[in-house]
Rosetta silent file (secondary structure, phi, psi, omega in degrees, C-alpha in Angstrom):
SEQUENCE: XXXXXXXXXXXXXXXXXXXXXXXXXXXXXXXXXXXXXXXXXXXXXXXXXXXXXXXXXXXXXXXXXXXXXXXXXXXXXXXXXXXXXXXXXXXXXXXXXXXXXXXXXXXXXXXXXXXXXXXXXXXXXXXXXXXXXXXXXXXXXXXXXXXXXXXXXXXXXXXXXXXXXXXXXXXXXXXXXXXXXXXXXXXXXXXXXXXXXXXXXXXXXXXXXXXXXXXXXXXXXXXXXXXXXXXXXXXXXXXXXXXXXXXXXXXXXXXXXXXXXXXXXXXXXXXXXXXXXXXXXXXXXXXXXXXXXXXXXXXXXXXXXXXXXXXXXXXXXXXXXXXXXXXXX
SCORE:     score description
SCORE:     0.000 S_00000001
   1 L     0.000  126.128 -175.059   89.907   54.967   84.535 S_00000001
   2 L   -73.601  -31.805  179.521   90.874   58.601   84.011 S_00000001
   3 L  -156.266  139.997 -179.969   94.460   57.917   83.144 S_00000001
   4 L   -78.891  131.561 -178.135   96.565   54.825   82.748 S_00000001
   5 H   -59.703  -33.979 -177.950   99.313   54.626   85.316 S_00000001
   6 H   -62.807  -27.838 -179.646  101.720   53.336   82.725 S_00000001
   7 H   -67.909  -20.549 -175.744  101.528   56.583   80.753 S_00000001
   8 H   -90.451  -13.386 -175.016  102.996   58.454   83.703 S_00000001
   9 E   -94.257  122.887 -178.849  106.059   56.296   84.182 S_00000001
  10 L   -85.402  163.665  175.337  109.110   57.283   82.202 S_00000001
  11 L   -59.586  153.987 -177.054  111.811   54.878   81.050 S_00000001
  12 L   -62.485  138.227  177.896  114.398   54.019   83.648 S_00000001
  13 L   -81.730  148.431  174.654  117.162   56.557   83.999 S_00000001
  14 L   -83.086  124.026 -179.850  120.786   55.531   83.667 S_00000001
  15 L    87.229  171.175 -177.640  122.516   56.066   86.979 S_00000001
  16 L   -79.296  148.033  176.205  121.227   57.357   90.286 S_00000001
  17 L   -81.587  154.228  172.992  119.018   60.408   90.508 S_00000001
  18 L   -67.799  160.069  179.292  120.054   63.437   92.574 S_00000001
  19 L   -68.347  155.240 -178.975  118.394   63.834   95.957 S_00000001
  20 H   -54.917  -31.778 -179.915  115.136   65.861   96.011 S_00000001
  21 H   -61.764  -20.828  179.043  116.935   68.744   97.732 S_00000001
  22 H   -82.594   -5.103 -172.021  118.926   69.327   94.527 S_00000001
  23 H   -98.550   18.111  178.091  115.748   69.894   92.499 S_00000001
  24 L  -102.089  120.813 -176.373  114.931   73.404   93.793 S_00000001
  25 E   -63.184  158.553 -174.877  115.870   76.151   91.280 S_00000001
  26 L   -71.986  -15.810  179.249  118.261   78.910   92.316 S_00000001
  27 L   -88.542   -0.358  174.274  115.677   81.718   91.993 S_00000001
  28 L   -75.139  144.998 -178.560  113.518   80.201   94.796 S_00000001
  29 L  -118.397    7.872  173.157  113.904   82.033   98.122 S_00000001
  30 E  -140.608  126.275 -179.062  112.400   79.563  100.624 S_00000001
  31 E  -128.058  133.271  170.811  113.506   75.946  100.985 S_00000001
  32 E  -130.951  123.960 -178.831  112.268   73.231  103.328 S_00000001
  33 E  -140.051  171.588  178.640  113.765   69.778  102.990 S_00000001
  34 E   167.167 -170.043 -178.337  114.352   66.598  104.898 S_00000001
  35 E  -137.672  107.971 -177.989  114.047   62.870  105.153 S_00000001
  36 H   -63.487  -28.842  179.061  110.886   61.429  106.679 S_00000001
  37 H   -61.943  -36.571  177.599  112.647   58.082  107.099 S_00000001
  38 H   -66.039  -38.785  178.835  115.026   59.670  109.631 S_00000001
  39 H   -65.896  -42.312  178.877  112.092   61.044  111.628 S_00000001
  40 H   -63.003  -41.617 -176.625  110.401   57.646  111.651 S_00000001
  41 H   -69.189  -25.800 -176.652  113.606   55.906  112.754 S_00000001
  42 H   -71.863  -23.143  178.133  114.205   58.351  115.628 S_00000001
  43 L    69.108 -163.345   -2.656  111.040   57.223  117.419 S_00000001
  44 L   -63.483  146.408 -173.108  109.673   56.714  119.982 S_00000001
  45 H   -56.287  -43.399 -177.500  107.853   53.984  117.985 S_00000001
  46 H   -67.507  -31.943  178.162  104.467   54.381  119.664 S_00000001
  47 H   -73.134  -43.525  178.588  104.565   58.143  119.152 S_00000001
  48 H   -60.153  -40.942  179.163  105.641   57.825  115.519 S_00000001
  49 H   -60.013  -42.665 -179.378  102.814   55.380  114.903 S_00000001
  50 H   -66.579  -40.469  178.425  100.299   57.863  116.283 S_00000001
  51 H   -65.686  -39.838  178.037  101.727   60.692  114.175 S_00000001
  52 H   -66.041  -38.466  176.767  101.650   58.539  111.047 S_00000001
  53 H   -61.843  -36.437  178.495   98.066   57.581  111.761 S_00000001
  54 H   -67.845  -30.615 -179.870   97.266   61.301  111.986 S_00000001
  55 H   -87.557  -10.529 -172.812   98.864   61.928  108.590 S_00000001
  56 H   -63.696  -39.898 -177.369   97.303   58.911  106.919 S_00000001
  57 H   -61.245  -44.689  179.551   93.985   60.536  106.013 S_00000001
  58 H   -67.994  -38.539 -179.033   95.657   63.399  104.145 S_00000001
  59 H   -66.594  -37.008 -177.353   98.159   61.047  102.457 S_00000001
  60 H   -67.715  -18.567  177.907   95.436   58.693  101.266 S_00000001
  61 L   -62.522  -26.606  177.976   93.809   61.534   99.326 S_00000001
  62 L  -115.501   14.164  177.519   96.607   61.147   96.770 S_00000001
  63 L    75.712   24.897 -178.572   97.180   57.439   97.317 S_00000001
  64 L   -98.758  158.562  177.269  100.332   57.868   99.408 S_00000001
  65 L  -118.588  113.702 -176.791  101.497   55.855  102.418 S_00000001
  66 L   -62.970  -16.417  179.401  103.197   57.957  105.155 S_00000001
  67 L   -80.411   -8.432 -178.514  105.188   54.904  106.283 S_00000001
  68 L  -120.052   -0.058  179.442  107.092   54.793  102.978 S_00000001
  69 L   -67.811  135.636 -178.588  107.698   58.481  102.206 S_00000001
  70 L  -107.874 -127.479 -179.022  111.422   59.221  101.958 S_00000001
  71 E   -73.596  151.854 -179.333  113.380   62.377  101.183 S_00000001
  72 E  -150.452  161.378  173.123  111.545   65.529  100.121 S_00000001
  73 E  -151.051  138.437  177.890  112.141   69.187   99.276 S_00000001
  74 E  -127.118  129.786  177.085  109.708   72.086   98.977 S_00000001
  75 E  -123.435  139.449 -178.749  110.602   75.422   97.431 S_00000001
  76 E  -132.902  137.924  173.767  108.533   78.603   97.436 S_00000001
  77 E   -97.468  101.169 -178.405  109.143   81.933   95.740 S_00000001
  78 L   -79.991  120.845 -179.451  107.982   84.472   98.309 S_00000001
  79 L   -73.279  166.258  178.201  107.017   87.713   96.515 S_00000001
  80 L   -56.073  129.738 -179.693  107.992   91.152   97.882 S_00000001
  81 L    82.522   -0.917 -177.916  106.076   91.835  101.075 S_00000001
  82 L    96.536  170.925 -174.455  104.841   88.246  101.375 S_00000001
  83 L   -76.180  -38.046 -179.627  102.150   86.356   99.519 S_00000001
  84 L    52.457   37.559  175.774   99.123   88.039  101.137 S_00000001
  85 L    78.182    6.476  179.409   96.886   85.313   99.781 S_00000001
  86 L   -82.324 -166.841  179.183   97.977   85.832   96.174 S_00000001
  87 L   -68.753  142.278 -177.632   99.315   83.328   93.672 S_00000001
  88 L  -114.751  135.163  172.183  102.189   81.222   94.913 S_00000001
  89 E   -97.938  119.583 -172.485  105.122   79.941   92.885 S_00000001
  90 E  -150.267  159.937  177.301  106.155   76.624   94.392 S_00000001
  91 E  -144.733  144.379  173.085  107.740   73.251   93.691 S_00000001
  92 E  -134.276  135.372  173.131  107.814   69.951   95.546 S_00000001
  93 E  -127.159  127.522 -175.924  110.014   66.944   94.886 S_00000001
  94 E  -149.155  141.870  174.159  109.487   63.829   97.004 S_00000001
  95 E   -87.955   98.054 -175.093  110.366   60.172   96.932 S_00000001
  96 L  -161.116  151.698  177.118  106.917   58.661   97.457 S_00000001
  97 L   -93.112  133.850  179.260  104.393   56.436   95.776 S_00000001
  98 L  -132.526  167.281  174.593  101.100   58.030   94.736 S_00000001
  99 L  -106.196  109.006 -176.190   97.933   57.088   92.872 S_00000001
 100 H   -55.099  -37.143 -179.408   97.655   59.434   89.861 S_00000001
 101 H   -64.085  -41.138  178.158   93.894   59.084   89.679 S_00000001
 102 H   -68.587  -40.830 -179.436   93.498   60.174   93.300 S_00000001
 103 H   -60.661  -41.217 -176.471   96.003   62.998   92.886 S_00000001
 104 H   -69.557  -19.679  174.117   94.164   64.398   89.891 S_00000001
 105 H   -68.530  -20.872  179.119   90.962   64.622   91.902 S_00000001
 106 L   -90.711   -3.813 -178.266   92.777   67.264   93.992 S_00000001
 107 L  -100.664  158.803  178.772   93.713   69.332   90.921 S_00000001
 108 L   -85.189  120.926  177.709   91.666   71.919   89.045 S_00000001
 109 L   -71.331  165.244    2.818   90.459   70.642   85.663 S_00000001
 110 L   -80.275  157.134 -178.605   90.867   70.518   82.784 S_00000001
 111 L  -116.889  128.016 -176.885   93.896   68.213   82.885 S_00000001
 112 E  -123.676  165.639 -178.379   95.997   67.661   79.794 S_00000001
 113 E  -118.078  149.133  171.648   99.045   65.584   78.890 S_00000001
 114 E  -157.163  170.015 -176.846  102.347   66.367   77.196 S_00000001
 115 E  -125.068  144.911  176.252  105.840   64.921   77.105 S_00000001
 116 E  -144.639  123.618  179.788  109.268   66.375   77.882 S_00000001
 117 L    51.874   37.466  179.903  112.553   64.481   77.681 S_00000001
 118 L    78.266    5.386  179.306  110.609   61.211   77.702 S_00000001
 119 E  -104.411  130.143  177.005  108.710   62.199   80.869 S_00000001
 120 E   -80.397  125.940 -179.813  104.931   62.384   80.769 S_00000001
 121 E  -110.431  138.151  174.697  103.670   65.659   82.271 S_00000001
 122 E  -114.874  124.097 -177.171  100.114   66.273   83.419 S_00000001
 123 E  -109.153  131.354  171.701   98.986   69.926   83.481 S_00000001
 124 L  -108.943 -162.495 -174.816   96.048   71.315   85.445 S_00000001
 125 L   -58.965  -51.171 -179.965   94.867   74.910   85.691 S_00000001
 126 L  -125.186   -5.427 -174.718   97.862   76.206   87.647 S_00000001
 127 E  -116.113  156.037  171.629   99.672   73.005   88.602 S_00000001
 128 E  -136.801  150.260  175.262  101.759   70.422   86.828 S_00000001
 129 E  -146.837  158.559  176.754  103.020   67.058   88.000 S_00000001
 130 E  -151.115  149.452  175.915  105.104   64.188   86.780 S_00000001
 131 E  -111.897  116.887 -179.369  106.164   60.825   88.175 S_00000001
 132 E   -90.992  170.328  175.093  109.795   59.995   87.527 S_00000001
 133 L   -56.457  157.195 -178.973  111.472   56.599   87.813 S_00000001
 134 L    64.513   29.893  174.964  111.935   55.185   91.333 S_00000001
 135 L    56.326   47.997  174.391  108.613   56.719   92.420 S_00000001
 136 E  -101.025  123.156 -177.706  109.775   60.319   92.502 S_00000001
 137 E  -100.355  129.787  173.159  106.922   62.819   92.438 S_00000001
 138 E  -115.877  132.097  175.741  107.357   66.340   91.058 S_00000001
 139 E  -135.955  132.395  176.907  104.651   68.968   91.522 S_00000001
 140 E  -128.874  153.061  174.416  104.892   72.628   90.527 S_00000001
 141 E  -131.655  124.288 -178.916  102.580   75.608   90.831 S_00000001
 142 L    57.028   30.908 -178.194  103.060   78.675   88.611 S_00000001
 143 L  -146.434  131.319  179.594  106.470   77.243   87.653 S_00000001
 144 L   -61.332  120.201 -176.959  107.534   75.344   84.489 S_00000001
 145 H   -70.472  -18.146  177.553  108.015   71.736   85.581 S_00000001
 146 H   -59.277  -32.858  179.710  110.534   71.269   82.770 S_00000001
 147 H   -63.285  -35.423 -178.573  113.059   73.180   84.903 S_00000001
 148 H   -76.470  -36.346  176.361  112.741   70.578   87.663 S_00000001
 149 H   -64.064  -37.536  177.333  113.033   67.688   85.212 S_00000001
 150 H   -64.825  -43.321  178.272  116.224   69.291   83.893 S_00000001
 151 H   -61.458  -35.547  178.623  117.639   69.592   87.423 S_00000001
 152 H   -66.422  -25.962  177.271  116.849   65.921   87.960 S_00000001
 153 L   -92.718    6.897  177.860  118.958   65.210   84.865 S_00000001
 154 L    85.790   17.206 -179.260  121.819   67.342   86.215 S_00000001
 155 L  -111.924  134.120  177.568  121.087   70.427   84.104 S_00000001
 156 L   102.978  172.525 -177.918  120.687   73.919   85.542 S_00000001
 157 L   -96.595  125.259  178.026  121.549   75.726   88.768 S_00000001
 158 E   -94.086  141.256 -179.778  120.310   74.264   92.041 S_00000001
 159 H   -56.662  -42.134 -173.878  119.565   76.504   95.016 S_00000001
 160 H   -71.788  -15.202  178.382  121.531   74.276   97.423 S_00000001
 161 H  -101.206   -6.704 -175.809  124.648   74.565   95.256 S_00000001
 162 L  -117.477 -110.131 -167.774  124.433   78.322   94.678 S_00000001
 163 L   -71.014  -19.640  179.215  123.094   81.135   96.853 S_00000001
 164 L   -94.956   -5.347 -169.991  121.913   78.907   99.745 S_00000001
 165 H   -62.752  -43.635 -171.867  125.052   76.741   99.871 S_00000001
 166 H   -62.869  -49.424 -178.029  127.142   78.759  102.359 S_00000001
 167 H   -72.913  -35.899  178.317  124.593   78.935  105.198 S_00000001
 168 H   -62.531  -35.274  178.039  123.264   75.421  104.623 S_00000001
 169 H   -62.590  -33.718 -179.121  126.798   74.087  105.035 S_00000001
 170 H   -70.356  -17.489  178.041  126.946   75.732  108.475 S_00000001
 171 L  -111.365   22.809  174.937  123.920   73.687  109.575 S_00000001
 172 L    65.420   35.206  175.515  125.283   70.420  108.144 S_00000001
 173 L  -128.166  102.670 -177.574  123.111   70.376  105.024 S_00000001
 174 E  -124.790  143.105  176.292  125.169   70.263  101.841 S_00000001
 175 L    61.618   27.089 -179.562  124.267   69.349   98.297 S_00000001
 176 L    83.723   -0.555  176.560  120.604   68.838   99.163 S_00000001
 177 E  -109.536  150.514  178.481  121.418   66.286  101.854 S_00000001
 178 L  -174.956 -160.917  177.025  121.263   66.922  105.539 S_00000001
 179 L   -65.732 -168.295 -177.393  119.753   66.028  108.868 S_00000001
 180 L   -58.007  -37.911  178.715  116.144   64.965  109.291 S_00000001
 181 E  -139.276  143.777  175.444  114.939   68.502  108.529 S_00000001
 182 E  -153.748  160.204 -178.466  116.652   71.550  107.074 S_00000001
 183 E  -161.696  165.242 -179.736  115.682   74.856  105.549 S_00000001
 184 E  -150.658  145.799 -178.163  116.866   78.162  104.131 S_00000001
 185 E  -144.233  127.623  170.602  115.221   81.559  103.649 S_00000001
 186 E   -90.696  119.862 -172.651  116.231   84.684  101.723 S_00000001
 187 L   -93.300    7.665 -175.559  114.714   87.579  103.667 S_00000001
 188 H   -57.083  -44.326 -176.358  115.160   90.271  100.993 S_00000001
 189 H   -79.300   -1.893 -179.252  111.495   90.328  100.022 S_00000001
 190 H  -110.613   11.581 -177.159  110.361   90.441  103.650 S_00000001
 191 H   -55.918  -45.053  179.868  112.262   93.568  104.692 S_00000001
 192 H   -59.478  -41.064  179.325  109.165   95.776  105.136 S_00000001
 193 H   -68.491  -36.434  179.835  107.534   93.211  107.440 S_00000001
 194 H   -68.341  -37.376 -179.978  110.770   92.731  109.378 S_00000001
 195 H   -62.533  -32.791  179.503  111.228   96.468  109.908 S_00000001
 196 H   -69.820  -18.338  179.454  107.852   96.649  111.607 S_00000001
 197 H   -92.408   -9.083  178.754  109.115   94.058  114.120 S_00000001
 198 L   133.931  154.213 -177.174  112.249   96.000  115.035 S_00000001
 199 H   -65.695  -26.526 -179.055  115.606   97.088  113.621 S_00000001
 200 H   -64.808  -45.354  179.708  117.332   93.896  114.797 S_00000001
 201 H   -70.632  -33.088 -178.801  115.200   91.668  112.570 S_00000001
 202 H   -64.080  -20.831 -179.544  115.373   94.127  109.682 S_00000001
 203 L   -80.429  -11.272 -179.588  119.148   93.596  109.561 S_00000001
 204 E   -74.069  134.034  179.996  118.742   89.890  108.723 S_00000001
 205 E  -109.025  -35.020  175.896  119.402   89.052  105.074 S_00000001
 206 E  -156.007  160.783 -179.511  119.193   85.260  105.033 S_00000001
 207 E  -148.361  155.513  177.110  118.806   82.387  107.489 S_00000001
 208 E  -145.237  157.300 -179.085  119.200   78.616  107.587 S_00000001
 209 E  -156.750  162.275  177.501  118.378   75.889  110.068 S_00000001
 210 E  -154.334  156.546  175.169  118.436   72.161  110.638 S_00000001
 211 E  -129.535  112.314  178.124  117.183   69.504  113.037 S_00000001
 212 E  -101.194  138.468 -177.940  119.346   66.439  113.452 S_00000001
 213 E  -121.395  142.209  179.409  118.046   63.296  115.158 S_00000001
 214 E  -164.343 -175.922 -177.980  120.016   60.424  116.629 S_00000001
 215 L   -63.906  -21.396 -179.265  120.315   58.041  119.601 S_00000001
 216 L   -93.202    3.046  178.639  121.542   60.886  121.824 S_00000001
 217 E   122.144 -142.086 -176.515  118.548   63.108  121.116 S_00000001
 218 E  -130.543  146.897  177.292  118.092   66.071  118.794 S_00000001
 219 E  -125.581  120.405  178.761  120.316   68.965  117.734 S_00000001
 220 E  -104.203  130.381  178.024  118.809   72.215  116.508 S_00000001
 221 E  -129.876  130.149  175.109  120.973   74.670  114.591 S_00000001
 222 E  -130.571  143.999  178.325  119.950   78.100  113.304 S_00000001
 223 E  -144.436  136.929  177.852  122.108   80.705  111.654 S_00000001
 224 E  -128.165  140.676  177.359  121.311   84.182  110.377 S_00000001
 225 E  -105.322  122.287 -178.973  123.395   86.540  108.279 S_00000001
 226 E  -100.762  176.048 -177.526  123.012   90.212  109.106 S_00000001
 227 L   -72.616  -34.737 -177.527  124.137   93.308  107.229 S_00000001
 228 L  -141.848  169.631  175.513  127.011   94.133  109.611 S_00000001
 229 H   -64.488  -42.641  178.148  128.862   92.758  112.622 S_00000001
 230 H   -61.587  -40.057  179.266  127.185   95.325  114.893 S_00000001
 231 H   -62.899  -37.863  178.881  123.786   94.291  113.551 S_00000001
 232 H   -65.524  -40.084  178.635  124.540   90.640  114.377 S_00000001
 233 H   -66.063  -38.577  176.881  125.474   91.561  117.951 S_00000001
 234 H   -65.637  -39.944  177.934  122.264   93.569  118.296 S_00000001
 235 H   -64.453  -38.431  178.448  120.233   90.657  116.931 S_00000001
 236 H   -64.655  -43.532  178.961  121.896   88.314  119.432 S_00000001
 237 H   -63.081  -44.163  178.773  121.084   90.652  122.342 S_00000001
 238 H   -63.338  -36.379  179.754  117.470   91.006  121.206 S_00000001
 239 H   -67.325  -42.137  178.467  117.202   87.223  120.868 S_00000001
 240 H   -61.463  -42.014  179.224  118.511   86.636  124.388 S_00000001
 241 H   -65.109  -39.667  179.800  115.978   89.098  125.792 S_00000001
 242 H   -66.121  -43.537 -179.541  113.147   87.463  123.840 S_00000001
 243 H   -64.487  -39.530  177.144  114.112   83.957  125.003 S_00000001
 244 H   -61.105  -40.153  179.108  114.297   85.162  128.609 S_00000001
 245 H   -66.784  -42.902 -179.618  110.809   86.624  128.250 S_00000001
 246 H   -66.106  -38.276 -178.576  109.437   83.425  126.702 S_00000001
 247 H   -64.517  -24.177  178.924  111.009   81.242  129.410 S_00000001
 248 L   -89.733    0.118 -179.708  109.085   83.202  132.045 S_00000001
 249 L   -73.748  120.579 -177.492  105.763   82.670  130.235 S_00000001
 250 H   -58.861  -36.747 -179.096  103.549   80.482  132.472 S_00000001
 251 H   -65.399  -41.402  178.231  101.831   78.827  129.517 S_00000001
 252 H   -69.467  -30.727  177.160  105.127   77.727  127.973 S_00000001
 253 H   -66.811  -34.610  177.682  106.277   76.492  131.355 S_00000001
 254 H   -60.388  -37.844 -179.238  103.207   74.248  131.544 S_00000001
 255 L   -82.632    5.292  176.361  104.300   72.583  128.304 S_00000001
 256 L    73.788   25.680 -176.270  107.763   71.983  129.743 S_00000001
 257 L   -92.347  -10.525 -176.767  109.538   74.340  127.343 S_00000001
 258 H   -58.310  -49.871 -179.535  111.365   76.455  129.933 S_00000001
 259 H   -63.152  -30.256  178.198  114.482   74.221  130.203 S_00000001
 260 H   -70.074  -43.718  178.678  114.685   74.012  126.414 S_00000001
 261 H   -63.359  -41.030  179.556  114.491   77.778  125.985 S_00000001
 262 H   -69.789  -17.344 -179.401  117.099   78.277  128.673 S_00000001
 263 L   -89.041   -3.365 -179.957  119.336   75.765  126.900 S_00000001
 264 L   -71.783  127.427  179.211  119.558   77.753  123.662 S_00000001
 265 E  -102.214  129.815 -176.894  123.097   78.975  123.072 S_00000001
 266 E  -121.526  126.976 -179.912  123.528   82.209  121.113 S_00000001
 267 E  -136.762  163.672  174.509  126.834   83.360  119.633 S_00000001
 268 E  -123.879  151.063  177.099  128.025   85.783  116.963 S_00000001
 269 E  -145.378   99.411 -173.612  130.702   85.408  114.317 S_00000001
 270 L    57.481 -120.911 -178.324  131.337   88.548  112.322 S_00000001
 271 L   -91.009   11.673 -179.056  127.968   89.300  110.642 S_00000001
 272 E  -103.405  143.556  170.071  126.534   85.917  111.601 S_00000001
 273 E  -119.714  129.923 -172.207  124.380   85.103  114.618 S_00000001
 274 E  -119.689  138.060  179.063  124.253   81.426  115.587 S_00000001
 275 E  -125.120  130.428  177.272  121.723   79.538  117.727 S_00000001
 276 E  -135.136  147.746  178.470  122.264   75.952  118.904 S_00000001
 277 E  -149.513  126.908  172.106  120.273   73.671  121.168 S_00000001
 278 E  -104.073  128.107  178.063  120.865   70.075  122.194 S_00000001
 279 E  -111.231  122.794 -178.790  117.812   68.122  123.334 S_00000001
 280 E   -64.956  164.578  179.242  118.532   64.899  125.207 S_00000001
 281 H   -58.844  -39.640  179.662  116.899   61.645  124.130 S_00000001
 282 H   -67.044  -41.481  179.313  114.567   61.832  127.146 S_00000001
 283 H   -65.870  -39.976  179.377  113.602   65.436  126.399 S_00000001
 284 H   -65.110  -41.988  178.308  112.993   64.613  122.740 S_00000001
 285 H   -62.248  -38.058  179.176  110.807   61.639  123.660 S_00000001
 286 H   -66.140  -42.923  178.551  108.844   63.882  126.026 S_00000001
 287 H   -62.883  -43.333  179.972  108.325   66.518  123.326 S_00000001
 288 H   -65.627  -35.609  177.778  107.197   63.922  120.807 S_00000001
 289 H   -65.999  -41.142  176.715  104.808   62.438  123.349 S_00000001
 290 H   -63.276  -41.247  178.901  103.296   65.865  123.988 S_00000001
 291 H   -62.368  -42.363  179.641  103.017   66.400  120.244 S_00000001
 292 H   -63.166  -32.050  177.262  101.276   63.066  119.813 S_00000001
 293 H   -63.793  -41.263  176.657   98.811   64.111  122.486 S_00000001
 294 H   -64.210  -41.025  179.345   97.851   67.168  120.443 S_00000001
 295 H   -62.806  -44.865 -179.053   97.524   65.001  117.352 S_00000001
 296 H   -61.330  -40.601  179.736   95.366   62.476  119.197 S_00000001
 297 H   -65.228  -38.640  179.959   93.121   65.259  120.498 S_00000001
 298 H   -69.955  -23.260 -179.470   92.724   66.702  116.994 S_00000001
 299 H   -83.317  -13.106 -179.889   91.770   63.274  115.659 S_00000001
 300 L   -67.982  133.621  178.729   88.929   62.848  118.107 S_00000001
 301 L   -64.502  133.511  179.918   85.548   63.262  116.405 S_00000001
 302 L   -84.234  137.668  178.124   83.917   66.476  117.431 S_00000001
 303 L   -65.589  141.765  179.562   80.306   66.236  118.611 S_00000001
 304 L   -64.290  148.266  179.788   77.873   67.836  116.185 S_00000001
 305 L   -61.738  142.751 -179.539   76.563   71.220  117.231 S_00000001
 306 L   -64.947  133.045  179.377   73.353   71.058  119.179 S_00000001
 307 L   -76.454  136.426  179.282   70.354   71.794  117.021 S_00000001
 308 L   -63.797  134.282 -179.942   68.319   74.749  118.195 S_00000001
 309 L   -93.462  136.207  178.592   65.086   73.617  119.744 S_00000001
 310 L   -69.846  131.562  179.253   61.887   75.322  118.811 S_00000001
 311 L   -74.964  136.278  177.694   60.361   77.094  121.737 S_00000001
 312 L   -68.437  131.817  178.472   56.900   75.945  122.637 S_00000001
 313 L   -63.639  135.523  179.779   54.398   78.729  122.096 S_00000001
 314 L   -86.158  119.183  179.151   53.135   80.083  125.368 S_00000001
 315 L   -75.107  135.205  179.356   49.400   79.990  125.491 S_00000001
 316 L   -66.579  140.506  179.240   47.875   83.143  126.921 S_00000001
 317 L   -68.168  135.780  177.749   46.288   82.635  130.281 S_00000001
 318 L   -76.671  135.186  177.448   42.568   82.670  130.249 S_00000001
 319 L   -75.001  133.967  179.700   41.018   85.355  132.310 S_00000001
 320 L   -62.530  137.692 -179.688   38.693   83.935  134.958 S_00000001
 321 L   -72.022  138.726  178.481   35.081   84.477  134.140 S_00000001
 322 L   -81.052  133.819  177.858   33.287   86.884  136.419 S_00000001
 323 L   -70.248  134.749  178.653   30.310   85.415  138.190 S_00000001
 324 L   -68.324  132.226 -179.736   27.054   87.078  137.283 S_00000001
 325 L   -94.069  133.618  179.486   25.594   88.953  140.284 S_00000001
 326 L   -73.493  139.104  178.372   21.928   88.590  140.979 S_00000001
 327 L   -66.667  145.416 -179.150   20.021   91.866  141.051 S_00000001
 328 L   -66.525  132.781  178.194   18.896   92.913  144.533 S_00000001
 329 L   -73.675    0.000    0.000   15.305   91.959  145.253 S_00000001
């Protein structure tokens, strides 16, 4: 046994822990959070089962069960101009049970141990992880995990309470809690890439979004903050033109996306541009069924490539022997 599970479990904390969404530091500029339990509960059951089966193989690599994963949050520090395949600074906090021995097989050795605030930390080459009480997993890359442990103890500045708070509130995600899925992005470091796509996108400074699920279907909310009111109006006009173009795309029409694209509502409010879409329960079930079809197709075993067959050597044709002619008598 590479490591005893008991060494990774810290003493029980007094009081409830903050939600995983509160454990993303304020200097992170990309946040994705949510609650897998809400997605599972929204159904349809047969589709959710198929999706969970598709995720099971990846989850089992670290000893996790996709049917029991709860709330999660992922934060990434996007460098200026994008990552371009370089080192990534990232953090993940998730309420899930894992097998430490399996998880460590996915990390780069050597792996060492240390303790912080009574929490056992395991460090790999560029990653660190810790298992907190109540089966909360913390994983960081190129980021001191002590900062996340402090946030879990209520110390430090959380992204969702500081610079991301205003826009997240507009999409019904406050204090790290929200709908089934939510996210936020600071676009400052992506300005050069946005400028190449057009002046409308280059005016965006930050954006947030959420996906809420319930018995009446799904509600998608997106909001972007631009530099000026005029820039927001220009972004809204460009978005309407783009959606109109996408709705006329034959391939997207085959997938049944035309009515959804046409249902997107776009409005402006000062320097903000807002996008909303309501998907009925029937439309959501149809989308999930289509998604499960893609998952099922990807899970089908692919036939091995045909082995090249050696060509039979072609024997040269024998030239017919010439009959000897008798000399004339």
